[in-house]
N, C-alpha and C positions, 0 to 999 in steps of 0.2 A: 840389728840382725837383718841379713839380706832376705828379701822376699823373692820367691821363684814363681814364674808364670808360664803358661803355655799359649802358643799362637796356633790357631787351628781353624779349619773349615768345617769341623765335625761338631755338631751341637752337643753331643753327649760328653765330649772330652773336657769341656770347660769346667765341669763340676767334679772331676777326678780329685780324690783326696790328697794326692801328692802335690798339687799346685795351690799356691796362695791366691792366684787370680787367673782368669782365662781371658784371652783376647779372641774374639770371634769375627771372622771376615764377613761383613755384611755386603761389601762390594770389593771385588778385586780387579786387577788390571785387565783381565780378560773381558770384563763387563758383566760377569756373573754376579747376580745379586741374590740375597737371602733376607728373610725377615730378621730384624734385630732381636736379641735375647735380653731377658731381664736379669739374668745371672751372669753376664759377661760384659767386659768392656768391648763395645761394638767398634769395629775397625773399618774405615772407609777409604778406599783409594780415590783420591779427589780428582787428579788430572791425568791418571793413567787409565786408558779405556780402549782396548783393541776393538771391541764390537762397535762402539760409537763411531770411531774413526773409519772403520771398514765400511760402515753404512753411509757416513757423511765425511768424506776425506777433507772437506774444507774446514772441519773442526781443528785439524792439526796445526800446530805452529809451523812457520816456515822460516828458512834462512833468507838472507839477502839474495841468494841465488835461486830461491824458490824450492829448496829441498824440504819436504815435509818431515816432521819428527815421527816416523813410523818404524815398524819392525824391519822394514827393508834397509834401513840405515845400519851399517855394521856395528855401531856402538849403542844401539837401543834394543832392549829385550821386550819392549812393549811400545804401543803407540800412545802418544800424548794428545791431550786436548789443550788448546790455548787458554791460559788462565783468564783472559779477558772476554771469553765467549759468554755472553750474558745468559742465554737460556740454559746452557749446560751448567754454568755456575749456580744459577738459581735452583736447578734440580738437585745439585749436590748439597746445597744448604738445606733444602727440604729433607733430603735423606738424613742429614746430620740431626735435624730437629726430631725426626721420627725415631732415630736411634736413641737420642737423649731422653725421649719420652719413656723408653723401656728401661734404660739404665743411665744414671746421670753422669757417668764417665764415658768419654768417647775418645778414640784414637784416630787422628788424621794422618793418612798415609799418602805418599806420592804427591806432595804439595810442592809447587814451584814450577818454574820454567825448565825445559829439558836440558838445555845447555846454554852457555854464554851467548851463542850466536842466534838465539831465538828471542823474540819473534818479530818478523818483518811483515806481518799481514797488514792490510790497510787499516783495520780497526785499531791495532796496536799503534800504528803511526799516528792516527788521528787522536787517540787518547794521550799519547806522549806529547804531541804538539800542544794540546789543550792544557795538559798538566804543566808543561814548561812555561807557558804564558802566565801562569798563576804563581810561579815561584820567584821569590826575590833572589837576585844574583844568578839567575839562569837565563841565558840568551833565548829569545823567542825562536831563533833559528838553530837551536841546538840540534845536533844530528844523532840519529840512532847509532849506537856504538860508543857514544861519549860517556863521560862520568855521569852526566845528568840522566842519560838513558838508563844506566844501571840503577841509579837512585829511583827512577820512576818504576822500574821493574820490581824493586824491593817494596815500593809503596803498594803496588798491585797485590803482592802476596801478603803483605802485612794487613791490608784492608780485608782481604778474604779471610785470613785467620781470625781477625777481630770479629768479623761477621759470624764466623763459625762458633767462636767461643761465646758470643752473645746468646747462642742457642743451646749451650752446654752448661747446665747448672752445677755440675760436679767437676771432676778432674779432667783436664784436657791433656792428652798425650799427642806429641807430634814427632813423626819419624824424620830423621835426618840422614842424608847421604853421609857415608863414613869418611869424611875428610875434615879433620879439625884444623888444618892449616889456615891461619888468619886470612880472611878475604876470599877464600875459595868458594864457600857456600853462597856468599853474597854475589860473587861474579857468575858462578855457574847457574844457580837456580833462583836468584832473587831472594834468598833467605838471609835476612838481617837478624842475627841472633839477639842482638841488643833490643831491637824492637819487639821481636817475637816473644822474648822472655816476659814482657808485660802482659801477654795474653795466655801463655802456655804454662802449665804446671810441671810438665816433665817431657824432656826430649828422649826419644828412643833411638839408639844407634845400632843398626844391624851389622854384625861382624860375622859374615858367613864364610864357612869353609866346608868342604865335604869330608874332611878327615881330622883337622886340628892336630896333625902330626907335629907341627911346631906352632908356638903361640907367641913368639917374640913380637910379631907384627900386631897381634891382638892387644898385647899389653901397651905397645907404643901408641896405638890409636886411642885406646881407652884412656891412657894417661893424658894424651893430647886434649881430649874432650874435657877431662877433669880440670885441666889447667885453663882451657879456653872459657869454661863456664863458671869458674870459681868466683868471679865477682858479680855474677848475675843471680837474681832471686829465682832460680829454677833448678830442678833436679834432672839427673839423667840416668838412664838405664841402658843396658846392653842386651841385644837379642842375638842368640846363637842358633845355628842350624843343626837339627837333630836327625835328619833323614839318613839312615844307614851309617851313622857315625859310631865308631867303637865307643862303648860306654865309658871306659877308663879315660879315653882321650877327651870325651865330652865333659867328664867331671873335671879334668885338668883345665879345660877352657873355662868352665864355670868358675873355678877357683881363681883363675887369673882375672876374669871380668869382675867378680864381686869385690876385688880389692879396690876397685875404682868406682863402680856403679852402685846406685841405690838398690836396684833390682836387676835380676837376670831372667830373661824370658827365653824359652826354648821353642823353636818353630817347626811345625809341620810333620812331626812324628811323635805323637803323645806317648806311645808305648816306650820308645827309646828314652824320651825325656823323663818319663816317670821312673823307668828303671835306673837311670843315672841318679836321680834325686834319692831314690831309696838306697842305692849303693853308697852314695856320698854321705847320707845321714847315718847309715850303719857304720861306715868306716870312721866317721868322726866320733861316734860313741866308743869305738874300739881303739881310737888313737891313730888310725891310718891316714896318711896324707898322700895326695896324688900330685907329684911333680913339684913340690915345694922344697927347695934345698934346705938342709939342716942349718938352722941359725938365721935363715932369711926372714925378713919382715914381710915381704910380699912375694907373690908367685913370680918365678923367673921363667918366662915363656920359652927360653932357649934350652932348658934342661930336659932330659929324658924323664919319663914318668917314673916316680918312685915306687909305685905299687907294682908288685909282680902279678897281681890278680888279672885274669882275663875274664871277659864277660861270660857269665854262666848262661847256659843255653836256656834255662827256664826263666831268666829274668832280664838279661841284657838286651838281646837282639830280638825284640818282639815286633819289629817294624812290619813284618809280613802280616801281622794281625790287624794293623791299623789301616783303615781305608785311606789314610792320607800319606802313607809311607812313600809312595812314589812321586808325590807332588812336589814340585819346586815352589819357591815362594812366588805367589801372585801369578806369574806369567804362564805357568804350566810347562815351561821349557827349561829355565835355568834358575837355580836357587840363589838369586843375587842378593846383594847386601843392602838394599834399601832404595832410596829415592834415586831414580834416574841414573842407573849405573851405566857406565860407558861400555864396558867389555862384556861380550857374551860368552866368554871362555870359561872363567872360573869364578866362583862365588866367594872371593876371599876378602872382601871389604877393605883391603889395603891398596886397591888400585888407585892410580893417579895420585 
């Protein structure tokens, strides 16, 4: 049976009865930090941090041309910190340890390099050269941008995740950028899923949209991750966006996602999320389905919603009551779909 959770910045919402579990943002990409909770999976943005980079621009990764990975770039919704920055990295590991002391499950968010062209800082160059000299079959003069360089980047991220999970006695969740195409996460962010599966219990894939008027793309991506992870000893869940989304459309998205994912999490508007789960459970008791064609074994994202119900005013659109209803995921500006999204335009998880 699928479990349903909420992702929130509001402490009181993690214990609402509609949710099987709550994820609480202890640190988000704005740099805002909060004390971890004992009754939630505490969630930490590891290498996304607007405040830190604004205060110390040298923390940001750079391209070969010297462009920093900041919000000024058209394809970044927040600023990044270079994953090899030792003091910042140590601080994040300490934050993870503190969170795990409150609740033994922790979710790692925004893990990885920002894009394939990062990082060309002097420190990364020195570390790559030292690493290459110790590897069999790798030329000592291997250049950045080579296959060896991408392998080194993956080792940096895998070592960080291993250090993090050493501090997490319970379940470790790790957010992935929503791109299941083989090799893309490795090249883009240094995320080697085969290596990471040895440390992580569950990958979380945010598939965000502001409407879910169509869901064929959601099903395509979810199925892609199901296939990509099938041979690994790891589970995966899908996170959906709930802010100002029509309840029937959100229910349909949940039904599509749960056909493939172990759990489904609803982000950043607990009132709408709770209303959707109440409606969905009531409809299932009454035999109502949302958007699942007759005779189909799985949700078909391209079909119109089957239910003729519209969200009732007392239950469905409660988002105005939620202090989180206007917030986008992490950045405060756009409700994007997870780690290192390129586009600042739409939160649809199916980009690139």
